[in-house]
C-alpha positions, 0 to 999 in steps of 0.5 A: 075875593077882591073888588077894585074900586075906581073913582074917575072923572066922568070924562074918563068913562070910555077909558075905564070901559075899554079896560073892562072890555080888554080884560073880559070883566063880566061883573062890575057895578057903576055909580054914574054920578058922584061928587066930591073933591080931591087935593090934587084937582078942582072939586066936582060938585056938578053945579055952576061953580064946580061943574062936572062929576065923578063916576065910581066903577067897582069890579069884582075880580071873578076873572082873577085880573085884579093885578093887571087892572091895577097896573093898567089904572096906574099906567093910565093915571101916570101916562095921561096925567089924570091926578084925580083918578083913584084906585082902591082894592078891597078884600071881600070876606063874605060874598053872597 
């Protein structure tokens, strides 16, 4: 099974939630507040100097929608010009 990991600015959470709803995803986990920096955008450290933060959404591909999710995230990133939107796929060997 694969897991999609999407790192997104907190301001894009609604967009990611619509994607989850669109594809009927039943199994996902969200880490609401993550900080960091990307070479393509300003750092987000949730402080006075670098306000804002990321959220991390991890989607278990139990519905076999990973290819559609990947394409959707790619389109969101390109069409909305969101340079710090990141997408990773992880192959999970053991799942309990």
